[in-house]
C-alpha positions in Angstrom: 61.3 -31.4 -20.0 61.1 -35.2 -19.5 63.7 -35.0 -16.7 61.8 -32.3 -14.9 58.5 -34.3 -15.2 60.3 -37.4 -13.9 61.5 -35.5 -10.8 57.9 -34.3 -10.2 56.2 -37.7 -10.5 56.9 -38.9 -6.9 55.5 -35.7 -5.5 52.5 -35.9 -7.8 52.0 -39.5 -6.8 51.9 -38.5 -3.1 49.4 -35.7 -3.9 47.1 -38.1 -5.8 47.3 -40.7 -2.9 46.4 -38.0 -0.4 43.5 -36.7 -2.5 42.2 -40.3 -2.9 42.5 -41.1 0.8 45.7 -43.0 0.4 46.8 -42.4 4.0 45.8 -44.9 6.7 44.6 -43.5 10.0 45.7 -45.4 13.0 43.0 -47.0 15.1 43.3 -48.3 18.6 41.4 -51.4 19.8 41.7 -54.3 22.1 42.2 -57.4 20.0 39.7 -60.2 20.6 38.8 -63.4 18.7 35.9 -63.2 16.2 34.3 -65.9 18.3 34.1 -63.4 21.2 32.0 -61.0 19.2 28.4 -60.5 20.3 26.1 -63.3 19.2 23.2 -62.3 16.9 22.4 -60.3 13.8 25.4 -58.4 12.6 27.6 -59.5 15.5 27.5 -56.0 16.9 27.9 -54.2 13.5 31.6 -53.4 14.0 33.1 -50.4 12.2 35.7 -51.2 9.6 39.1 -49.4 9.5 41.9 -49.9 7.0 45.2 -50.8 8.8 47.6 -51.5 6.0 47.2 -50.8 2.3 48.6 -53.5 -0.1 48.1 -54.7 -3.6 44.8 -56.6 -3.5 45.6 -58.9 -6.4 45.2 -62.7 -6.2 48.4 -64.3 -4.9 49.4 -61.2 -2.8 49.0 -60.5 0.9 45.6 -58.9 1.5 45.2 -55.4 2.7 44.7 -55.5 6.4 41.7 -54.0 8.1 40.2 -54.0 11.6 36.5 -54.3 12.5 35.9 -52.7 15.9 32.9 -52.7 18.2 31.6 -49.7 20.1 33.3 -50.9 23.3 36.7 -50.7 21.6 37.2 -54.4 21.2 37.8 -55.8 17.7 39.5 -58.1 15.4 41.7 -57.7 12.3 42.0 -59.7 9.1 45.7 -60.4 9.8 45.0 -61.8 13.3 42.2 -64.2 12.3 44.4 -67.3 12.0 41.7 -68.8 9.8 40.8 -68.6 6.1 38.3 -65.8 5.4 35.6 -65.0 2.9 35.1 -61.2 2.6 32.0 -60.1 0.8 31.4 -56.5 -0.1 27.7 -55.6 -0.4 24.9 -53.0 0.0 21.2 -53.3 0.8 20.2 -51.7 -2.5 22.1 -54.3 -4.6 19.9 -56.9 -6.1 22.7 -59.4 -6.8 23.9 -59.0 -3.2 20.4 -59.9 -2.0 20.4 -63.0 -4.3 23.7 -64.3 -3.0 23.4 -63.5 0.7 21.6 -66.8 1.6 24.6 -68.8 0.3 27.0 -66.7 2.4 24.8 -67.2 5.5 24.7 -70.9 4.8 28.5 -71.0 4.4 28.9 -69.2 7.7 26.7 -71.7 9.5 28.1 -74.8 7.9 31.9 -74.0 7.9 33.1 -72.8 11.3 36.7 -73.3 10.1 36.1 -70.2 7.9 35.5 -66.6 8.9 32.8 -65.0 6.8 32.9 -61.2 6.8 30.0 -59.4 5.0 31.4 -55.9 4.7 28.6 -53.4 4.1 29.6 -50.5 1.9 28.7 -46.9 2.7 25.4 -47.4 4.6 24.4 -46.9 8.2 23.3 -49.4 10.8 19.7 -48.3 10.7 19.6 -49.2 7.0 21.5 -52.4 7.3 19.7 -53.9 10.3 16.4 -54.9 8.6 18.4 -56.5 5.8 20.6 -58.4 8.2 17.6 -59.5 10.2 15.7 -60.7 7.1 18.7 -62.9 6.1 19.6 -64.0 9.6 23.2 -62.6 9.2 24.8 -63.7 12.4 28.3 -63.4 11.1 30.2 -60.1 11.6 28.9 -57.3 9.4 31.7 -54.7 9.4 30.4 -51.3 8.5 32.6 -49.6 5.9 30.8 -46.3 6.2 33.3 -44.2 4.2 34.2 -46.9 1.7 37.9 -47.0 2.7 38.1 -50.8 3.0 36.2 -51.1 -0.3 38.9 -48.9 -1.9 41.8 -50.7 -0.3 40.5 -54.0 -1.9 39.9 -52.2 -5.3 36.2 -53.1 -5.2 34.6 -51.3 -8.1 31.2 -52.9 -8.1 28.9 -54.8 -5.8 28.9 -57.6 -4.9 32.6 -58.5 -4.8 34.0 -61.4 -2.8 37.6 -62.1 -1.8 38.8 -65.5 -0.5 41.8 -65.1 1.8 44.0 -68.0 3.1 44.9 -68.3 6.8 48.3 -66.8 6.0 46.7 -63.7 4.6 47.3 -64.3 0.9 44.4 -63.7 -1.5 43.4 -67.1 -3.0 40.6 -65.9 -5.2 38.2 -63.1 -6.1 34.8 -62.9 -7.7 33.5 -59.6 -9.1 29.8 -60.1 -9.4 27.2 -62.5 -8.1 28.3 -65.8 -6.5 26.5 -68.9 -7.6 26.5 -71.9 -5.2 28.9 -73.7 -7.5 31.3 -70.7 -7.9 31.3 -70.2 -4.1 32.1 -73.9 -3.5 35.0 -73.8 -6.1 36.5 -70.7 -4.4 36.2 -72.1 -0.9 37.8 -75.3 -2.0 41.0 -73.3 -2.9 41.3 -71.9 0.6 44.1 -73.1 2.9 
């Protein structure tokens, strides 16, 4: 019985991955620099797409995702060439609201970093007033189906990942960022 079960496990794993959205759908876009994104609130509210699934643990290469504008231009995490701070949030999340001013401040004070504030499973009409209230001029990728959230194993909001320029995950904070905690994590980035 054990031998039969062992032979079935790979097929079962594939079925579970398929049921959980484990496949990555290809997306075509014209690669542009983040600096070329529209200026202003939400930087055009690009749509987030998973490109490559990977183990999202600290020390590993981060899963790759694209954030694509309506005109078909976009960027990807792997093509940034700069350290990145990736924050997963939603408008209904109180701790997300509390930490957002620090992320906006980080974006304005540290041009050597890319700050991506990934909204999870909301629409642009819901997100726009929040983004305007906090003057979120950094890119706000819209993870409408939650695929990017799942690829980074985000189980609660807010969650923030700190990714080195080479794509390795330098740190992760599950929960609210204090100014001190944010500064400590940013200091680790290369």
